[in-house]
C-alpha positions in Angstrom: -43.5 -45.1 -155.0 -43.4 -42.0 -153.1 -40.2 -39.9 -153.6 -38.8 -37.5 -151.0 -37.6 -34.2 -152.6 -34.5 -32.4 -150.3 -32.6 -29.7 -150.6 -29.4 -30.0 -152.5 -26.0 -28.9 -151.6 -25.9 -25.2 -151.9 -22.1 -24.7 -152.0 -19.3 -24.7 -149.5 -20.3 -22.9 -146.3 -23.8 -22.7 -147.4 -26.2 -25.1 -144.9 -29.7 -23.5 -145.4 -32.2 -21.7 -147.8 -35.4 -20.1 -148.0 -38.4 -22.0 -149.9 -39.0 -18.4 -152.2 -41.7 -19.9 -154.4 -43.3 -23.0 -155.3 -43.2 -23.9 -158.9 -45.6 -26.9 -158.7 -48.6 -27.4 -156.3 -50.0 -30.4 -155.0 -52.0 -32.1 -157.4 -49.6 -31.1 -160.4 -48.0 -33.3 -162.9 -43.7 -33.0 -162.9 -41.8 -34.0 -165.4 -38.0 -35.3 -164.8 -35.6 -32.4 -163.9 -38.1 -30.1 -164.2 -38.0 -27.3 -161.5 -40.4 -27.4 -158.5 -39.1 -24.6 -156.3 -37.1 -22.0 -156.0 -34.9 -21.7 -153.1 -33.3 -18.7 -151.7 -29.9 -18.6 -150.2 -27.4 -15.9 -149.3 -26.1 -15.5 -152.7 -28.3 -16.6 -155.3 -31.9 -18.4 -156.0 -31.4 -21.8 -157.2 -34.1 -23.9 -158.9 -35.0 -27.2 -157.0 -35.2 -29.7 -159.8 -37.3 -33.1 -159.4 -35.4 -36.5 -159.8 -38.5 -38.3 -161.2 -41.7 -37.9 -163.1 -44.7 -38.1 -161.6 -47.3 -36.0 -159.5 -46.5 -33.6 -156.8 -47.9 -34.9 -153.4 -47.4 -32.7 -150.8 -45.2 -29.8 -149.7 -43.2 -30.4 -146.1 -42.1 -26.5 -146.4 -44.3 -23.6 -146.8 -42.9 -20.6 -148.6 -41.0 -18.6 -146.7 -39.8 -21.3 -144.2 -35.7 -21.9 -143.4 -34.7 -25.4 -144.7 -31.3 -26.9 -144.0 -29.6 -28.8 -146.7 -30.5 -32.3 -146.7 -34.4 -31.7 -145.4 -37.3 -33.3 -146.9 -39.5 -30.3 -148.6 -41.8 -32.1 -150.7 -43.1 -36.0 -151.8 -43.6 -37.0 -155.3 -46.1 -39.9 -156.7 -43.5 -41.4 -159.0 -45.5 -42.5 -162.3 -48.6 -40.9 -161.1 -51.0 -39.0 -163.3 -52.1 -35.5 -162.8 -55.7 -35.1 -161.9 -57.5 -32.3 -163.9 -59.6 -31.4 -161.3 -56.7 -31.0 -158.3 -56.4 -28.5 -156.0 -53.4 -26.9 -154.2 -53.0 -28.6 -150.7 -51.3 -25.7 -149.5 -52.0 -23.2 -146.2 -55.8 -23.6 -144.9 -58.0 -20.8 -145.9 -57.8 -17.9 -143.5 -61.2 -17.1 -141.5 -62.6 -13.9 -142.5 -61.9 -12.1 -139.3 -58.3 -12.8 -140.7 -58.4 -11.7 -144.3 -57.5 -8.1 -144.3 -60.4 -5.8 -146.6 -59.2 -4.9 -149.9 -58.0 -0.9 -149.8 -60.6 1.1 -150.8 -58.5 2.4 -154.0 -57.9 -0.9 -155.5 -61.0 -2.4 -157.3 -61.4 -6.1 -156.5 -59.7 -8.4 -159.2 -62.3 -9.5 -161.9 -62.9 -13.3 -162.9 -60.7 -12.7 -166.2 -57.5 -11.6 -164.0 -58.3 -14.5 -161.4 -58.3 -16.8 -164.3 -55.4 -15.6 -165.9 -53.4 -15.9 -162.7 -54.5 -18.8 -161.5 -51.6 -20.7 -164.0 -48.6 -18.6 -162.1 -47.0 -19.6 -159.3 -48.3 -18.8 -155.8 -45.9 -15.4 -154.8 -46.8 -14.1 -158.3 -50.2 -14.9 -158.6 -50.8 -12.9 -155.3 -49.2 -9.9 -156.7 -51.1 -10.2 -159.6 -54.3 -10.2 -157.7 -53.5 -7.8 -155.0 -52.5 -5.0 -157.7 -54.8 -5.9 -160.2 -52.2 -5.8 -163.1 -52.9 -8.1 -166.2 -49.9 -10.5 -166.1 -49.9 -10.9 -170.2 -48.7 -7.4 -170.3 -45.8 -7.9 -168.2 -42.5 -9.1 -169.7 -41.0 -11.5 -167.4 -37.0 -11.3 -166.4 -37.1 -14.8 -164.5 -35.4 -17.7 -165.7 -37.0 -18.6 -169.6 -38.7 -15.5 -169.2 -40.3 -16.6 -166.2 -43.0 -14.0 -164.6 -41.5 -12.9 -160.9 -43.0 -11.3 -158.2 -40.3 -8.2 -159.0 -41.9 -8.0 -162.1 -45.7 -7.7 -161.3 -44.8 -4.8 -158.8 -42.7 -2.9 -160.9 -45.4 -3.0 -163.4 -47.7 -1.8 -160.7 -45.9 1.1 -159.8 -45.7 2.3 -163.3 -49.4 1.7 -163.6 -49.7 3.8 -160.6 -47.2 6.5 -161.6 -48.7 7.2 -165.0 -51.2 10.2 -164.7 -54.8 9.5 -164.3 -57.4 11.0 -166.9 -59.1 14.3 -165.0 -62.5 13.7 -164.3 -65.2 16.0 -165.5 -65.9 18.4 -162.4 -68.6 17.7 -160.5 -71.3 20.1 -158.9 -70.5 20.3 -155.1 -73.3 19.3 -153.0 -74.0 21.0 -149.3 -72.3 18.7 -146.6 -70.4 16.4 -148.9 -67.4 14.6 -147.5 -64.1 15.7 -148.8 -62.4 13.0 -151.1 -59.6 11.1 -148.9 -55.9 11.1 -151.7 -54.0 8.2 -151.9 -51.6 7.4 -149.2 -50.7 3.6 -149.6 -48.3 1.9 -148.0 -47.2 -1.5 -148.8 -44.9 -4.0 -146.6 -42.9 -6.7 -148.6 -40.5 -8.8 -146.8 -37.0 -8.4 -147.4 -35.7 -11.4 -149.3 -32.8 -14.0 -147.8 -30.4 -12.4 -150.5 -31.3 -8.6 -149.6 -31.0 -9.4 -145.6 -27.7 -11.2 -146.2 -26.4 -7.9 -148.7 -27.7 -5.7 -145.4 -25.9 -7.9 -142.9 -22.8 -7.8 -144.6 -22.7 -4.0 -145.7 -23.1 -3.3 -142.2 -20.6 -5.5 -140.9 -18.0 -4.1 -143.5 -18.6 -0.7 -141.9 -18.5 -1.9 -138.5 -15.3 -4.2 -138.5 -12.9 -2.3 -141.1 -11.9 1.2 -140.9 -13.2 2.3 -144.2 -10.9 5.3 -146.1 -11.6 6.4 -149.3 -9.3 8.4 -151.9 -10.2 10.0 -155.4 -9.0 11.0 -158.4 -10.1 11.9 -161.8 -9.0 10.0 -165.1 -9.0 11.3 -168.8 -10.9 8.6 -170.8 -9.9 10.1 -174.1 -7.4 7.1 -174.9 -9.6 4.5 -173.9 -12.6 6.1 -176.0 -10.1 6.6 -178.9 -8.8 2.8 -179.0 -12.5 1.3 -178.6 -13.6 3.8 -181.5 -10.5 2.6 -183.7 -10.7 -1.1 -182.6 -13.4 -2.4 -181.6 -15.1 -3.7 -184.9 -12.0 -5.6 -185.2 -12.3 -6.8 -181.6 -15.9 -7.8 -182.1 -14.9 -9.5 -185.4 -12.6 -11.5 -184.2 -13.7 -12.5 -180.8 -17.3 -12.4 -181.2 -17.8 -9.9 -178.2 -18.1 -6.3 -177.6 -14.7 -4.3 -176.2 -16.0 -2.6 -173.5 -14.4 -0.3 -170.8 -14.6 -3.1 -167.7 -11.8 -5.0 -169.5 -9.5 -1.5 -169.5 -10.1 -1.0 -165.9 -9.7 -4.7 -164.8 -6.5 -4.8 -166.7 -5.0 -1.7 -164.9 -6.1 -3.2 -161.5 -3.9 -6.1 -162.3 -1.4 -3.8 -162.5 -1.7 -2.2 -159.3 -2.2 -4.7 -157.1 0.9 -6.4 -158.3 2.9 -3.2 -157.4 0.5 -2.8 -154.3 0.2 -6.2 -152.8 -1.9 -5.2 -149.6 -4.8 -3.7 -151.8 -5.0 -7.7 -153.2 -5.2 -9.1 -149.1 -7.1 -9.0 -146.2 -7.3 -9.6 -142.8 -7.7 -13.1 -141.2 -7.4 -12.7 -137.4 -3.9 -11.5 -136.4 -2.5 -12.8 -140.1 -2.8 -11.0 -143.3 -3.3 -13.0 -146.3 -1.4 -12.3 -149.5 -2.6 -13.5 -152.8 -0.1 -14.3 -155.9 -3.2 -14.1 -158.4 -5.9 -11.6 -158.9 -9.5 -12.3 -158.6 -11.5 -9.8 -159.6 -15.3 -9.5 -158.2 -17.3 -7.6 -160.6 -20.4 -6.2 -159.2 -23.8 -6.9 -161.2 -27.2 -5.7 -160.8 -29.7 -9.1 -160.6 -33.2 -8.7 -160.2 -33.1 -9.4 -156.5 -30.4 -7.1 -155.7 -26.4 -6.5 -156.0 -24.5 -9.9 -157.0 -20.6 -9.9 -157.4 -19.2 -12.6 -159.9 -15.5 -13.6 -159.8 -13.5 -13.2 -163.0 -10.9 -15.8 -162.1 -7.1 -15.2 -162.8 -8.0 -11.8 -164.1 -4.2 -11.1 -164.2 -3.6 -14.0 -166.7 -6.3 -13.3 -169.0 -6.6 -11.1 -172.0 -9.3 -8.3 -173.0 -11.4 -10.8 -175.0 -11.7 -13.5 -172.1 -12.5 -11.0 -169.4 -15.2 -9.0 -171.5 -16.8 -12.5 -172.3 -16.8 -13.6 -168.7 -18.5 -9.9 -167.7 -20.9 -10.7 -170.5 -22.0 -14.1 -169.7 -22.2 -12.9 -165.8 -24.8 -10.3 -166.8 -27.0 -12.4 -168.7 -26.9 -15.0 -166.1 -27.4 -12.2 -163.3 -31.0 -11.4 -165.1 -31.9 -14.9 -165.8 -31.4 -15.7 -162.2 -29.1 -18.7 -163.2 -25.7 -17.7 -161.4 -24.3 -20.3 -158.9 -22.9 -20.0 -155.7 -19.4 -21.1 -157.3 -19.4 -18.3 -159.8 -19.5 -15.6 -156.4 -17.5 -17.3 -154.2 -13.7 -16.3 -153.4 -12.3 -12.6 -155.1 -9.7 -10.4 -154.1 -10.9 -7.3 -155.1 -13.4 -5.8 -156.2 -14.7 -3.3 -159.2 -18.3 -1.5 -159.1 -19.4 0.4 -162.1 -22.2 3.2 -160.8 -21.6 5.0 -163.8 -23.9 2.6 -165.8 -26.8 4.2 -163.7 -25.2 8.0 -163.7 -23.7 8.2 -160.7 -21.0 11.1 -160.8 -19.2 10.0 -157.4 -19.4 7.7 -154.6 -17.7 5.9 -151.8 -17.9 1.8 -152.5 -18.6 0.0 -149.4 -15.2 -2.9 -149.5 -16.7 -6.6 -150.1 -15.4 -8.3 -147.0 -13.2 -10.0 -146.2 -11.4 -8.3 -149.2 -9.5 -5.1 -148.3 -10.6 -2.8 -151.6 -12.9 -2.1 -153.7 -12.6 0.2 -157.3 -15.5 2.4 -157.7 -16.1 3.8 -161.5 -18.8 6.7 -162.5 -20.2 8.2 -165.4 -17.9 9.8 -168.1 -18.4 13.4 -168.5 -17.0 16.3 -170.6 -15.5 18.9 -168.4 -13.1 21.8 -168.8 -9.5 20.4 -167.9 -5.9 22.5 -167.8 -3.3 21.0 -170.2 -0.5 22.4 -170.8 -1.5 26.0 -169.7 -4.8 26.0 -171.7 -8.4 25.0 -170.7 -9.5 21.9 -172.4 -12.9 19.6 -172.9 -11.8 16.3 -171.9 -13.7 13.3 -171.1 -13.5 13.0 -167.4 -14.2 10.0 -165.3 -14.0 10.4 -161.1 -12.3 7.0 -159.6 -12.6 6.2 -156.1 -10.9 3.7 -154.2 -12.5 2.7 -150.7 -9.9 0.6 -148.3 -9.8 -1.1 -145.3 -6.9 1.5 -143.4 -6.1 -1.2 -141.0 -4.3 -3.0 -143.7 -3.8 -0.5 -146.6 -1.9 2.7 -145.6 -2.8 5.7 -147.3 0.3 6.1 -149.1 -0.4 2.3 -150.9 -3.8 3.3 -151.4 -3.1 6.8 -153.4 -0.3 4.7 -155.3 -2.5 1.8 -156.2 -5.6 4.3 -157.7 -2.4 6.2 -159.4 -1.1 3.5 -161.3 -5.4 2.8 -162.5 -5.4 6.4 -163.5 -2.2 6.4 -165.7 -3.0 2.5 -167.1 -6.1 3.8 -168.3 -4.8 7.5 -169.8 -2.1 5.5 -171.4 -3.4 1.9 -172.2 0.0 1.3 -173.4 1.2 1.0 -170.1 -1.0 -2.2 -169.7 1.1 -4.1 -172.9 4.8 -3.4 -171.9 3.6 -4.1 -167.9 4.4 -0.4 -166.5 
């Protein structure tokens, strides 16, 4: 019996997605709940599982096609048995005139490489053959350790960046042509997620009156508290005590005293919130994602740290859901993990403010008339000046600074 596979519901207000990768080809066997395709949405990549066991009969959409929720994208013959010699019934072979000649600087893939690539998904297989890398030497970052196209491209770049052995000098021959240097270009289609990120960030610049205020923060007290209690904290809560928990709780204090920083503009109205849902910027293989810590103002350090650790793990695995990233009233972005000293973060629409964290660096500062070395961090608060006045923004950032420099404030609600 033929079963139609349709695009599943992708979350509130999401009506379409893009076929990022077919995980099953026509003629291949499919188990119940086994992923058959990867679907890219504006925020996440989700797998489309098969509701039945059988054999993939045909694809109704190609990789890169945009498909609406409910559209039929594949047919599975329920209960059928996969044939050993079945071949993918994908796009027709390109004519010789349409096939680009291989670059002079790359070797044609060997039979062994082609054989190894044959077990991979189409997008990854093309990347392996194009870049001439051995897939068995690459560690996959996709779901269940699956190899992704980005893994292959990164491995190829690392390979090309490695210093090549110096060839033995050859005798110059009269009239010999000069060897051409490597000046290659590569065009890669932007993923749907990257396109959405680009549109949202540009939209934030176009629609909001962005301004950033800065301050610096002495991290001595937080570092001392982590050093003193990290072992007990980990033993009791089974999670590491990080810096983000401190900044999340400090932000909750600031947003309580400066409610405009926890609000947004909708038409000619201002929408205020009596709760704090903090979006935390997390790096994922396909781009930056911002899962949300719900009711951060009501959660303790342990619950916040567990939420952040879970988001980071699932972002790498590609298993974050639309629900994980919907909403959010304020954002924290930590560029310090990548070594950033200072930045002007862009707000996450429709939110009106974002806190930027940066690397901790020992610097000389004046304390009671003496110069001492302190672990300092620059803090940045970018905000929509249409809603938040400069006084309010500076006040909010000052509250965060004071709470980090004296964490007791977070316990007694100062």
